[in-house]
LUMTORMI-712345 format. One line per field, with one value per residue (C-alpha): residue number from 1; residue in three letters; x, y, z. Coordinates in nm, 3 decimals. Example, Ala and Ser with C-alpha at 12.3 -4.5 7.8 and 13.67 -1.06 7.14 Angstrom:
<sites>
n: 1, 2
res: ala, ser
c1: 1.230, 1.367
c2: -0.450, -0.106
c3: 0.780, 0.714
</sites>
This chain:
<sites>
n: 1, 2, 3, 4, 5, 6, 7, 8, 9, 10, 11, 12, 13, 14, 15, 16, 17, 18, 19, 20, 21, 22, 23, 24, 25, 26, 27, 28, 29, 30, 31, 32, 33, 34, 35, 36, 37, 38, 39, 40, 41, 42, 43, 44, 45, 46, 47, 48, 49, 50, 51, 52, 53, 54, 55, 56, 57, 58, 59, 60, 61, 62, 63, 64, 65, 66, 67, 68, 69, 70, 71, 72, 73, 74, 75, 76, 77, 78, 79, 80, 81, 82, 83, 84, 85, 86, 87, 88, 89, 90, 91, 92, 93, 94, 95, 96, 97, 98, 99, 100, 101, 102, 103, 104, 105, 106, 107, 108, 109, 110, 111, 112, 113, 114, 115, 116, 117, 118, 119, 120, 121, 122, 123, 124, 125, 126, 127, 128, 129, 130, 131, 132, 133, 134, 135, 136, 137, 138, 139, 140, 141, 142, 143, 144, 145, 146, 147, 148, 149, 150, 151, 152, 153, 154, 155, 156, 157, 158, 159, 160, 161, 162, 163, 164, 165, 166, 167, 168, 169, 170, 171, 172, 173, 174, 175, 176, 177, 178, 179, 180, 181, 182, 183, 184, 185, 186, 187, 188, 189, 190, 191, 192, 193, 194, 195, 196, 197, 198, 199, 200, 201, 202, 203, 204, 205, 206, 207, 208, 209, 210, 211, 212, 213, 214, 215, 216, 217, 218, 219, 220, 221, 222, 223, 224, 225, 226, 227, 228, 229, 230, 231, 232, 233, 234, 235, 236, 237, 238, 239, 240, 241, 242, 243, 244, 245, 246, 247, 248, 249, 250, 251, 252, 253, 254, 255, 256, 257, 258, 259, 260, 261, 262, 263, 264, 265, 266, 267, 268, 269, 270, 271, 272, 273, 274, 275, 276, 277, 278, 279, 280, 281, 282, 283, 284, 285, 286, 287, 288, 289, 290, 291, 292, 293, 294, 295, 296, 297, 298, 299, 300, 301, 302, 303, 304, 305, 306, 307, 308, 309, 310, 311, 312, 313, 314, 315, 316, 317, 318, 319, 320, 321, 322, 323, 324, 325, 326, 327, 328, 329, 330, 331, 332, 333, 334, 335, 336, 337, 338, 339, 340, 341, 342, 343, 344, 345, 346, 347, 348, 349, 350, 351, 352, 353, 354, 355, 356, 357, 358, 359, 360, 361, 362, 363, 364, 365, 366, 367, 368, 369, 370, 371, 372, 373, 374, 375, 376, 377, 378, 379, 380, 381, 382, 383, 384, 385, 386, 387, 388, 389, 390, 391, 392, 393, 394, 395, 396, 397, 398, 399, 400, 401, 402, 403, 404, 405, 406, 407, 408, 409, 410, 411, 412, 413, 414, 415, 416, 417, 418, 419, 420, 421, 422, 423, 424, 425, 426, 427, 428, 429, 430, 431, 432, 433, 434, 435, 436, 437, 438, 439, 440, 441, 442, 443, 444, 445, 446, 447, 448, 449, 450, 451, 452, 453, 454, 455, 456, 457, 458, 459, 460, 461, 462, 463, 464, 465, 466, 467, 468, 469, 470, 471, 472, 473, 474, 475, 476, 477, 478, 479, 480, 481, 482, 483, 484, 485, 486, 487, 488, 489, 490, 491, 492, 493, 494, 495, 496, 497, 498, 499, 500, 501, 502, 503, 504, 505, 506, 507, 508, 509, 510, 511, 512, 513, 514, 515, 516, 517, 518, 519, 520, 521, 522, 523, 524, 525, 526, 527, 528, 529, 530, 531, 532, 533, 534, 535, 536, 537, 538, 539, 540, 541, 542, 543, 544, 545, 546, 547, 548, 549, 550, 551, 552, 553, 554, 555, 556, 557, 558, 559, 560, 561, 562, 563, 564, 565, 566, 567, 568, 569, 570, 571, 572, 573, 574, 575, 576, 577, 578, 579, 580, 581, 582, 583, 584, 585, 586, 587, 588, 589, 590, 591, 592, 593, 594, 595, 596, 597, 598, 599, 600, 601, 602, 603, 604, 605, 606, 607, 608, 609, 610
res: glu, glu, gly, val, gly, glu, glu, glu, glu, val, asp, pro, asp, phe, lys, glu, val, val, asp, arg, pro, ala, ala, glu, glu, glu, tyr, ser, glu, cys, gly, asp, asp, glu, thr, val, asp, gly, asp, asp, ala, arg, ser, met, ala, gly, ser, met, phe, thr, asp, gly, ala, ser, val, arg, glu, glu, asp, ser, leu, ser, gln, ala, ser, thr, asn, pro, lys, ser, ser, ser, phe, ser, ala, arg, arg, arg, arg, gly, lys, ala, lys, gly, ala, ser, gly, arg, leu, ser, val, arg, asp, thr, gly, glu, ile, glu, pro, val, asp, phe, tyr, val, asp, val, asp, val, arg, lys, thr, pro, glu, leu, leu, glu, gly, arg, thr, gly, ser, lys, glu, gln, gly, arg, ser, ala, leu, phe, phe, lys, leu, thr, ser, ser, gly, his, tyr, asn, cys, thr, arg, ala, ala, phe, arg, arg, ala, gly, phe, lys, pro, thr, gln, gly, asn, asn, trp, asn, val, met, trp, gly, lys, ala, leu, lys, met, ala, glu, tyr, thr, asp, leu, asp, cys, phe, gln, lys, val, asn, his, phe, pro, gly, ala, phe, leu, leu, gly, arg, lys, asp, asn, leu, ala, arg, ala, cys, ala, arg, phe, arg, arg, val, phe, gly, gly, glu, ala, phe, glu, tyr, leu, pro, lys, thr, phe, val, leu, pro, gly, asp, arg, ala, asp, leu, val, met, asp, ala, glu, leu, glu, ala, ser, gln, gly, gly, gly, lys, lys, gly, ala, asn, gln, gly, met, tyr, ile, val, lys, pro, pro, ala, gly, ser, gln, gly, arg, gly, ile, arg, ile, val, ser, asp, val, asp, ser, ile, lys, asp, lys, ala, cys, val, val, ser, arg, tyr, ile, ala, asp, pro, met, leu, ile, asn, gly, thr, lys, phe, asp, leu, arg, leu, tyr, val, ala, val, thr, ser, phe, asn, pro, leu, arg, val, tyr, ile, his, glu, lys, gly, leu, ala, arg, phe, cys, thr, val, lys, tyr, ser, gly, gly, val, lys, ser, lys, lys, asn, arg, phe, met, asn, leu, thr, asn, tyr, ser, leu, asn, lys, asn, ser, pro, asn, phe, ile, lys, asn, asn, asp, gln, leu, arg, asp, asp, val, gly, his, lys, trp, ser, leu, arg, ala, val, leu, ala, trp, met, glu, glu, arg, gly, ile, asn, pro, ala, pro, val, met, lys, arg, ile, glu, asp, leu, val, val, arg, thr, leu, leu, ala, val, glu, val, gln, ile, asn, thr, asn, met, gln, leu, his, val, pro, his, arg, thr, asn, cys, phe, glu, leu, phe, gly, phe, asp, val, met, leu, asp, ala, asn, leu, lys, pro, trp, leu, ile, glu, val, asn, thr, ala, leu, ser, leu, ala, ala, asp, ala, pro, leu, asp, lys, ala, ile, lys, asn, gln, ile, val, thr, glu, leu, leu, his, met, val, cys, val, lys, pro, tyr, asp, arg, arg, arg, leu, ala, glu, lys, leu, gln, lys, asp, lys, asp, lys, arg, leu, gln, gly, gly, ala, arg, lys, gly, gly, ala, gln, gly, ser, ser, ser, arg, gly, arg, ser, gln, arg, asp, asn, ala, arg, arg, arg, asp, val, ile, ala, gly, arg, val, his, ala, leu, glu, ala, leu, thr, ala, asp, asp, val, ala, leu, leu, arg, glu, ser, asp, glu, glu, leu, ser, arg, arg, gly, gly, tyr, arg, arg, ile, phe, pro, asn, asp, asp, ser, ala, ser, arg, ser, gln, ala, glu, cys, phe, glu, val, ala, arg, tyr, his, asn, arg, leu, leu, met, ala, trp, ile, ser, arg, gly, asn, ser, leu, ser, val, ser, asp, tyr, leu, ala, gly, his, his, arg, asn, ile, ile, pro, pro, asp, asp, ser, ala, ser, arg, ser
c1: 10.610, 10.984, 11.143, 10.809, 10.824, 11.113, 11.280, 11.299, 11.570, 11.634, 11.589, 11.943, 11.831, 11.628, 11.688, 11.501, 11.258, 11.114, 10.908, 10.586, 10.385, 10.239, 9.890, 9.936, 10.076, 9.767, 9.515, 9.691, 9.497, 9.175, 9.067, 9.408, 9.288, 8.972, 8.973, 8.671, 8.644, 8.619, 8.247, 8.163, 8.387, 8.244, 7.892, 7.966, 8.007, 7.718, 7.626, 7.654, 7.412, 7.140, 6.880, 7.029, 7.080, 7.363, 7.671, 7.861, 7.825, 8.004, 8.023, 7.918, 7.895, 8.116, 8.046, 8.235, 8.413, 8.227, 7.861, 7.841, 7.514, 7.399, 7.548, 7.509, 7.859, 8.054, 8.385, 8.706, 8.950, 9.254, 9.334, 9.566, 9.556, 9.448, 9.378, 9.052, 8.704, 8.809, 8.925, 8.589, 8.353, 8.155, 8.012, 7.800, 7.765, 8.039, 7.829, 8.027, 8.365, 8.574, 8.873, 9.221, 9.371, 9.718, 9.913, 10.201, 10.355, 10.183, 10.282, 9.984, 10.221, 10.327, 9.973, 9.766, 9.443, 9.439, 9.436, 9.137, 8.843, 9.047, 9.181, 9.040, 9.215, 8.963, 9.009, 9.372, 9.498, 9.209, 9.178, 9.546, 9.665, 9.936, 10.117, 10.329, 10.603, 10.720, 10.993, 10.982, 10.792, 11.074, 11.095, 11.123, 10.827, 10.590, 10.713, 10.705, 10.351, 10.222, 10.411, 10.293, 9.935, 9.991, 10.041, 10.285, 10.498, 10.435, 10.575, 10.268, 9.926, 9.743, 9.786, 9.551, 9.751, 10.016, 10.250, 10.507, 10.519, 10.192, 10.028, 9.989, 9.638, 9.556, 9.669, 9.405, 9.127, 9.215, 9.166, 8.898, 8.679, 8.889, 9.228, 9.388, 9.679, 9.853, 9.819, 9.533, 9.559, 9.698, 9.855, 10.158, 9.952, 10.057, 10.397, 10.554, 10.636, 10.529, 10.195, 10.136, 10.202, 9.963, 9.693, 9.710, 9.711, 9.402, 9.232, 9.295, 9.155, 8.835, 8.770, 8.964, 9.308, 9.193, 9.090, 9.453, 9.714, 9.963, 10.191, 10.470, 10.435, 10.554, 10.646, 10.683, 10.952, 10.996, 10.630, 10.610, 10.941, 10.780, 10.575, 10.886, 11.083, 10.792, 10.767, 11.141, 11.121, 10.828, 11.020, 11.320, 11.108, 10.937, 11.276, 11.400, 11.620, 11.824, 11.873, 11.994, 11.870, 11.639, 11.483, 11.423, 11.552, 11.404, 11.449, 11.486, 11.394, 11.374, 11.009, 11.053, 11.365, 11.420, 11.656, 11.753, 11.925, 11.934, 11.801, 11.963, 11.884, 11.923, 11.881, 11.911, 11.636, 11.832, 12.073, 11.800, 11.830, 11.537, 11.480, 11.207, 11.218, 10.998, 11.085, 10.930, 10.978, 11.216, 11.058, 11.258, 11.164, 11.134, 11.053, 11.372, 11.437, 11.777, 11.870, 11.817, 11.560, 11.336, 11.038, 10.763, 10.677, 10.308, 10.176, 9.839, 9.618, 9.345, 9.121, 8.875, 8.839, 8.468, 8.362, 8.678, 8.806, 9.131, 9.327, 9.645, 9.859, 9.947, 10.306, 10.518, 10.876, 11.075, 11.393, 11.652, 11.927, 12.272, 12.405, 12.250, 12.046, 12.166, 11.980, 12.089, 12.230, 12.580, 12.473, 12.251, 12.503, 12.522, 12.297, 12.325, 12.186, 11.902, 11.778, 11.602, 11.622, 11.721, 11.899, 12.123, 12.184, 12.269, 12.594, 12.686, 12.982, 12.755, 12.481, 12.371, 12.177, 11.893, 11.964, 11.690, 11.324, 11.224, 11.428, 11.256, 11.392, 11.758, 11.969, 11.863, 11.544, 11.268, 10.918, 10.622, 10.520, 10.854, 10.814, 10.464, 10.589, 10.874, 10.619, 10.402, 10.699, 10.752, 10.391, 10.290, 9.957, 10.013, 9.640, 9.573, 9.893, 9.784, 9.438, 9.593, 9.817, 9.513, 9.336, 9.643, 9.630, 9.260, 9.270, 9.574, 9.383, 9.078, 9.299, 9.335, 9.007, 8.840, 9.128, 9.180, 8.809, 8.799, 9.085, 8.906, 8.591, 8.778, 9.025, 8.942, 8.660, 8.580, 8.572, 8.751, 9.052, 9.281, 9.423, 9.732, 9.981, 10.111, 10.404, 10.324, 10.631, 10.536, 10.747, 10.636, 10.739, 10.813, 10.441, 10.354, 10.191, 10.233, 10.371, 10.347, 10.691, 10.594, 10.384, 10.556, 10.379, 10.681, 10.786, 11.077, 10.988, 11.347, 11.430, 11.792, 11.724, 11.503, 11.276, 11.225, 11.154, 10.895, 10.705, 10.707, 10.619, 10.312, 10.188, 10.211, 10.060, 9.770, 9.699, 9.670, 9.447, 9.223, 9.164, 8.989, 9.165, 8.934, 9.012, 8.809, 8.785, 8.952, 8.814, 8.458, 8.515, 8.644, 8.354, 8.102, 8.263, 8.266, 7.903, 7.800, 8.005, 7.837, 7.495, 7.569, 7.699, 7.372, 7.177, 7.116, 7.048, 7.338, 7.337, 7.487, 7.787, 8.142, 8.285, 8.307, 7.941, 7.823, 7.458, 7.330, 7.329, 7.112, 6.740, 6.577, 6.431, 6.773, 6.925, 6.644, 6.687, 7.060, 7.002, 6.755, 7.005, 7.280, 7.038, 6.932, 6.570, 6.593, 6.789, 7.065, 6.957, 6.600, 6.516, 6.861, 6.945, 7.135, 7.445, 7.409, 7.394, 7.701, 7.900, 7.801, 7.892, 8.221, 8.304, 8.210, 8.410, 8.712, 8.687, 8.665, 8.992, 9.189, 9.442, 9.672, 9.510, 9.263, 9.006, 9.044, 8.783, 8.491, 8.400, 8.104, 8.281, 8.314, 8.644, 8.494, 8.187, 8.412, 8.627, 8.317, 8.238, 8.556, 8.455, 8.459, 8.202, 7.918, 7.920, 7.639, 7.867, 8.026, 7.680, 7.569, 7.872, 7.862, 7.494, 7.570, 7.850, 7.628, 7.326, 7.351, 7.386, 7.629, 7.392, 7.521, 7.375, 7.146, 7.028, 6.971, 6.759, 6.558, 6.520, 6.409, 6.185, 6.376, 6.371, 6.621, 6.473, 6.432, 6.541, 6.284, 6.277, 6.368, 6.739, 6.712, 6.475, 6.722
c2: 10.878, 10.848, 10.541, 10.395, 10.040, 9.813, 9.742, 9.882, 9.637, 9.601, 9.256, 9.134, 8.969, 9.264, 9.384, 9.692, 9.613, 9.898, 9.797, 9.939, 9.680, 9.774, 9.705, 9.975, 10.217, 10.169, 10.220, 10.449, 10.742, 10.614, 10.886, 11.054, 11.357, 11.401, 11.667, 11.719, 11.911, 11.708, 11.751, 11.651, 11.351, 11.233, 11.273, 11.010, 10.743, 10.506, 10.610, 10.251, 10.122, 9.934, 10.079, 10.426, 10.381, 10.577, 10.458, 10.544, 10.739, 10.781, 10.406, 10.342, 10.004, 9.866, 9.940, 9.773, 9.477, 9.178, 9.147, 8.886, 8.969, 9.285, 9.551, 9.539, 9.677, 9.361, 9.523, 9.356, 9.540, 9.752, 10.090, 10.258, 10.589, 10.771, 11.137, 11.314, 11.176, 10.831, 10.764, 10.773, 10.519, 10.307, 9.975, 9.801, 9.471, 9.326, 9.074, 8.783, 8.937, 8.686, 8.778, 8.700, 8.386, 8.408, 8.085, 8.012, 7.747, 7.781, 8.023, 8.102, 8.215, 7.853, 7.722, 7.864, 7.695, 7.913, 8.224, 8.121, 8.349, 8.607, 8.813, 8.697, 8.804, 9.080, 9.236, 9.142, 9.498, 9.670, 9.413, 9.333, 9.320, 9.554, 9.602, 9.891, 9.868, 10.189, 10.253, 9.999, 9.760, 9.616, 9.264, 8.940, 8.784, 9.067, 9.090, 8.712, 8.685, 8.932, 8.776, 8.424, 8.555, 8.702, 9.068, 9.292, 9.564, 9.928, 10.263, 10.444, 10.506, 10.221, 9.967, 9.730, 9.702, 9.932, 9.797, 10.011, 10.342, 10.491, 10.743, 11.102, 11.185, 11.377, 11.084, 10.850, 11.059, 10.953, 10.580, 10.404, 10.139, 9.850, 9.974, 9.860, 9.998, 9.824, 10.103, 10.272, 10.650, 10.724, 10.385, 10.575, 10.618, 10.260, 10.259, 10.548, 10.456, 10.793, 10.785, 10.425, 10.518, 10.812, 10.607, 10.332, 10.587, 10.753, 10.415, 10.343, 10.681, 10.622, 10.258, 10.218, 10.082, 9.721, 9.766, 9.764, 9.604, 9.497, 9.798, 9.848, 10.180, 10.431, 10.800, 11.027, 11.288, 11.571, 11.616, 11.330, 11.392, 11.483, 11.163, 10.961, 11.105, 11.035, 10.677, 10.622, 10.751, 10.522, 10.225, 10.307, 10.340, 10.008, 9.845, 9.981, 10.233, 9.959, 9.940, 9.587, 9.331, 9.513, 9.743, 10.088, 10.006, 10.173, 10.129, 10.445, 10.450, 10.717, 10.779, 10.677, 10.462, 10.125, 9.826, 9.884, 10.215, 10.463, 10.219, 10.208, 10.085, 10.315, 10.291, 10.664, 10.864, 11.185, 11.065, 11.092, 11.421, 11.650, 11.548, 11.357, 10.992, 10.718, 10.567, 10.243, 10.029, 9.747, 9.400, 9.263, 8.895, 8.785, 8.430, 8.258, 7.976, 7.812, 8.096, 8.375, 8.648, 8.646, 8.823, 8.711, 8.866, 8.815, 8.893, 9.065, 9.154, 9.417, 9.405, 9.670, 9.920, 9.968, 9.709, 9.608, 9.273, 9.139, 8.824, 8.672, 8.429, 8.089, 8.146, 8.383, 8.428, 8.432, 8.642, 8.560, 8.752, 8.607, 8.629, 8.443, 8.666, 8.749, 9.068, 9.335, 9.682, 9.559, 9.395, 9.677, 9.790, 9.449, 9.503, 9.141, 9.029, 9.278, 9.370, 9.114, 9.311, 9.069, 9.341, 9.393, 9.034, 8.902, 9.099, 8.929, 8.688, 8.437, 8.452, 8.117, 8.131, 7.892, 7.733, 7.469, 7.571, 7.220, 7.260, 7.570, 7.548, 7.596, 7.910, 8.256, 8.279, 8.023, 7.990, 8.067, 7.704, 7.592, 7.816, 7.685, 7.328, 7.403, 7.523, 7.213, 6.984, 7.146, 7.116, 7.474, 7.508, 7.763, 7.815, 8.063, 8.246, 8.291, 8.401, 8.681, 8.778, 8.798, 9.016, 9.241, 9.275, 9.360, 9.612, 9.783, 9.831, 9.954, 10.225, 10.390, 10.281, 10.621, 10.816, 10.579, 10.567, 10.946, 10.956, 10.699, 10.910, 11.228, 11.101, 10.755, 10.738, 10.366, 10.158, 9.865, 10.059, 9.979, 9.678, 9.640, 9.387, 9.479, 9.326, 9.302, 9.250, 9.085, 8.967, 8.713, 8.752, 8.468, 8.450, 8.412, 8.753, 8.913, 9.267, 9.486, 9.605, 9.784, 9.767, 9.775, 9.931, 9.925, 9.577, 9.409, 9.130, 9.063, 8.692, 8.604, 8.246, 7.959, 7.988, 8.358, 8.300, 8.028, 8.222, 8.565, 8.427, 8.260, 8.553, 8.797, 8.564, 8.459, 8.819, 8.926, 8.625, 8.712, 9.080, 8.986, 9.184, 9.199, 9.266, 9.517, 9.679, 10.017, 10.148, 10.068, 10.221, 10.542, 10.550, 10.510, 10.785, 11.020, 10.939, 11.016, 11.335, 11.453, 11.376, 11.589, 11.876, 11.866, 11.904, 11.538, 11.434, 11.344, 10.993, 10.856, 10.990, 10.897, 10.785, 11.135, 11.228, 11.065, 10.974, 11.238, 10.999, 10.734, 10.731, 10.872, 10.529, 10.365, 10.629, 10.580, 10.203, 10.231, 10.451, 10.195, 9.913, 10.102, 10.185, 9.821, 9.883, 9.675, 9.358, 9.422, 9.134, 9.260, 9.428, 9.415, 9.661, 9.574, 9.736, 9.524, 9.208, 9.323, 9.368, 9.030, 8.856, 9.044, 8.928, 8.567, 8.558, 8.703, 8.447, 8.162, 8.277, 8.328, 8.045, 8.039, 8.348, 8.310, 8.576, 8.698, 8.974, 8.960, 8.610, 8.458, 8.426, 8.603, 8.766, 8.945, 9.049, 9.200, 9.375, 9.506, 9.707, 9.909, 10.085, 10.453, 10.511, 10.266, 10.186, 10.026, 9.798, 9.652, 9.577, 9.423, 9.195, 9.086, 8.999, 8.799, 8.604, 8.534, 8.425, 8.064, 7.889, 7.854, 7.948, 8.159, 8.505, 8.393, 8.084, 8.288, 8.541, 8.266, 8.047, 8.332, 8.486, 8.810, 9.052, 9.320, 9.662, 9.843, 10.206, 10.480, 10.830, 11.004, 10.974, 11.183, 11.424, 11.472
c3: 10.566, 10.503, 10.652, 10.748, 10.873, 10.942, 10.620, 10.272, 10.165, 9.793, 9.650, 9.577, 9.255, 9.129, 8.775, 8.662, 8.383, 8.183, 7.890, 7.764, 7.576, 7.241, 7.372, 7.633, 7.375, 7.165, 7.436, 7.679, 7.541, 7.692, 7.930, 7.949, 7.760, 7.964, 8.230, 8.444, 8.765, 9.083, 9.137, 8.781, 8.795, 9.124, 8.997, 8.734, 8.998, 8.973, 8.621, 8.509, 8.766, 8.591, 8.825, 8.852, 9.224, 9.371, 9.543, 9.851, 10.167, 10.489, 10.484, 10.133, 9.978, 9.720, 9.370, 9.117, 9.208, 9.306, 9.266, 8.994, 8.830, 8.672, 8.457, 8.085, 8.071, 7.990, 8.066, 8.168, 8.383, 8.422, 8.312, 8.545, 8.709, 8.397, 8.447, 8.489, 8.451, 8.340, 8.691, 8.859, 8.717, 8.960, 8.854, 9.110, 8.929, 8.718, 8.534, 8.397, 8.481, 8.671, 8.887, 8.762, 8.915, 9.069, 9.112, 9.345, 9.122, 8.783, 8.507, 8.283, 8.009, 7.976, 8.023, 7.733, 7.842, 8.155, 7.939, 7.729, 7.782, 7.971, 7.683, 7.353, 7.037, 6.976, 7.318, 7.378, 7.387, 7.555, 7.832, 7.876, 8.234, 8.360, 8.690, 8.807, 9.069, 9.234, 9.488, 9.774, 9.549, 9.339, 9.473, 9.282, 9.462, 9.363, 9.006, 8.961, 9.104, 8.844, 8.557, 8.639, 8.623, 8.277, 8.375, 8.192, 8.355, 8.277, 8.381, 8.256, 8.406, 8.240, 8.519, 8.698, 9.018, 9.158, 9.424, 9.602, 9.782, 9.903, 9.675, 9.775, 9.888, 9.570, 9.353, 9.493, 9.344, 8.988, 9.044, 8.844, 8.996, 8.863, 8.980, 9.303, 9.504, 9.790, 10.046, 10.224, 10.256, 10.600, 10.667, 10.798, 11.116, 11.184, 11.016, 11.208, 11.565, 11.706, 11.526, 11.638, 12.001, 11.983, 11.811, 12.074, 12.357, 12.213, 12.173, 12.544, 12.644, 12.446, 12.539, 12.863, 12.941, 12.925, 12.560, 12.448, 12.671, 12.407, 12.368, 12.625, 12.805, 12.546, 12.544, 12.242, 12.304, 12.349, 12.443, 12.692, 12.871, 13.203, 13.198, 13.111, 13.404, 13.638, 13.511, 13.560, 13.917, 13.986, 13.843, 14.061, 14.375, 14.311, 14.271, 14.601, 14.424, 14.258, 13.885, 13.857, 13.608, 13.365, 13.624, 13.476, 13.128, 12.821, 12.447, 12.239, 11.869, 11.600, 11.506, 11.141, 11.148, 10.986, 10.992, 11.355, 11.284, 11.572, 11.834, 12.176, 12.525, 12.826, 13.200, 13.267, 13.101, 13.160, 12.892, 12.629, 12.444, 12.378, 12.018, 11.839, 11.942, 12.083, 12.421, 12.544, 12.847, 12.771, 12.776, 13.065, 13.051, 12.686, 12.587, 12.476, 12.232, 12.271, 12.503, 12.249, 12.204, 11.899, 11.757, 11.522, 11.187, 11.113, 10.767, 10.796, 10.499, 10.520, 10.215, 10.333, 10.615, 10.550, 10.637, 10.820, 10.691, 10.834, 10.746, 10.885, 10.686, 10.823, 10.714, 10.916, 11.030, 11.353, 11.363, 11.628, 11.798, 11.734, 12.091, 12.384, 12.610, 12.959, 13.036, 13.277, 13.241, 13.164, 12.839, 12.716, 12.453, 12.287, 11.987, 11.869, 12.205, 12.244, 11.895, 11.678, 11.351, 11.076, 10.876, 11.179, 11.290, 10.944, 10.977, 11.304, 11.296, 11.474, 11.212, 11.070, 10.745, 10.671, 10.333, 10.331, 10.328, 10.438, 10.758, 10.888, 11.244, 11.158, 11.182, 11.294, 11.091, 11.144, 11.014, 11.239, 11.203, 11.345, 11.651, 11.720, 11.680, 11.923, 12.177, 12.134, 12.181, 12.522, 12.631, 12.548, 12.372, 12.092, 12.017, 12.303, 12.215, 11.855, 11.968, 12.173, 11.883, 11.655, 11.912, 11.921, 11.541, 11.521, 11.805, 11.655, 11.330, 11.521, 11.672, 11.328, 11.168, 11.199, 11.050, 10.756, 10.676, 10.685, 10.434, 10.219, 10.214, 10.127, 9.871, 9.735, 9.480, 9.521, 9.835, 9.669, 9.536, 9.828, 10.006, 10.221, 10.348, 10.694, 10.875, 11.246, 11.465, 11.794, 12.087, 12.347, 12.709, 12.948, 13.035, 12.664, 12.651, 12.306, 12.286, 11.979, 11.870, 11.550, 11.235, 10.897, 10.602, 10.370, 10.468, 10.300, 10.060, 9.967, 9.970, 10.039, 10.150, 10.030, 10.336, 10.273, 9.907, 9.968, 10.236, 10.073, 9.732, 9.881, 10.089, 9.796, 9.538, 9.759, 9.859, 9.495, 9.429, 9.725, 9.642, 9.316, 9.047, 8.745, 8.379, 8.185, 7.845, 7.869, 7.545, 7.639, 7.981, 7.824, 7.578, 7.857, 8.061, 7.764, 7.686, 8.043, 8.038, 7.717, 7.861, 8.167, 7.959, 7.764, 8.085, 8.168, 8.525, 8.747, 8.879, 9.194, 9.373, 9.445, 9.772, 9.904, 9.853, 10.172, 10.198, 9.957, 9.663, 9.826, 9.860, 10.171, 10.236, 10.226, 10.453, 10.706, 10.695, 10.757, 11.058, 11.193, 11.144, 11.325, 11.607, 11.633, 11.539, 11.219, 11.148, 10.895, 10.669, 10.635, 10.306, 10.148, 9.873, 9.556, 9.705, 10.018, 9.810, 9.614, 9.933, 10.074, 9.748, 9.743, 10.096, 10.025, 9.703, 9.877, 10.156, 9.907, 9.744, 10.066, 10.023, 10.326, 10.476, 10.760, 10.837, 11.194, 11.173, 11.149, 11.262, 11.439, 11.775, 12.108, 12.010, 11.710, 11.908, 12.175, 11.916, 11.738, 12.051, 11.990, 11.671, 11.750, 11.473, 11.417, 11.046, 10.853, 10.651, 10.963, 11.104, 10.775, 10.739, 11.103, 11.066, 10.751, 10.917, 11.219, 11.013, 11.132, 10.797, 10.508, 10.227, 9.943, 9.902, 9.618, 9.806, 10.119, 9.934, 9.764, 10.073, 10.295, 10.028, 10.054, 9.768, 9.684, 9.746, 9.416, 9.397, 9.440, 9.300, 9.623, 9.549, 9.235, 9.405, 9.691
</sites>
């Protein structure tokens, strides 16, 4: 995972802050001294369900983070990656717990009325909000977003949200149901260029070449050398043996490089050494603005892989080369002409910095809005272009959906523990077709210009607002976990199951119904369970808090229906959410249940018997 993504720049204004608030000192012991073996800890998931129903499965439903109505446990939220059993509590219904609000331009520390009811004097310490930044997460925009919302920094384990480098697989298992981390396990499948190429190639093999037409023909060396040589010979023969213009040109990249390091353009594939690298056909006819090449940085948020929920932010960036493009073999060594990497071009003597966020079409970094406006001014309709870009994004995520969900099932105790902000780099050709350049999982959020600062501040703040971070009482959480642990040690029945327990924790009736829904024998909105209702409320609440993000999957449109055919594994939650979105009305979950006289299926005893 080293070097994943494009950037990893350090925020120029960053100052390390290490302070451990007294509130955390006082309550950091909650759960830290508990050690329970994995099976015991997982069996505690669902123990706070008011009906004793179990959680999770191969595509288990959310437990603890959104269903507003249930649970006598009036907890708040946050506790960090405390060790052992305290990291595995599942709460299906969070009762009156409201998500924390994040504001782009309001600081709750200076607005006391916004803090009322969040952390009353009695629960100030136990329900205090903490964030933890690790390597690759130390940016002013992330730190400021947390601080404006009333969070305090910590270097301990008692955090609500961790932002930075991806956890190791084993570290995910200690998360409690209220904690959130900004990476899914296995996201490096997108971030490394070699893994991305293999994932897309596999996706094409499974669903046909027309299912993914957005990645230039790519070869992962040394394994694909024979195919690369054959492709180069074919290119040469089609060009009549000539190698003029951009005929037969390839771009060579290290598999895990960043900031443009190690990238070169070649016309002779024999010059590429037999070492690990990724070789792609060079995009010969890029779209130009003012005579220069550019690429687009799209900010994509994935809040869940099961069900898959994907958002794209209305704000994005365009990064320009600093030398006008001429193409051809003779200019292949001019990096400022051919490579759009901002970290490279900002060192060019021709670089013009944008110093006014209100003039977002000046210099060598524009906003996405400015590019779309430029297209409109020249009679180009940007809507179809953006539709194709959105299709590119969704299909790229579908290419790794199986692997990431497998990792979630094996290592992550709660379906709502993870979210991620991806940086999709896309280049348009002269025919306005989008091409995927790479996906960044450790994207730079450094802001060295007003335009950068405004855009990145908004995308981070609105993402944190959308994922519904919820406060909770750590002491009460620890007490409940200990109480459940003692009950089990005294021979009490196990309840529920964690994310890795598959369908064993659910009732036989519920398992049969899910199979019928997936097979199309039963409509997904018939006979909803309490977990189903929790997931639908979670999705609706998230959508209502999206800010500048726009959901691009799932939607009630032909694009989403076509994309839904490309799930390698049919998952119940995807079917349920798609059915809800396509229900034909805008009723809330409660109004829908009341208006259609639908009841929530109560649990039966078969779950405990099984």
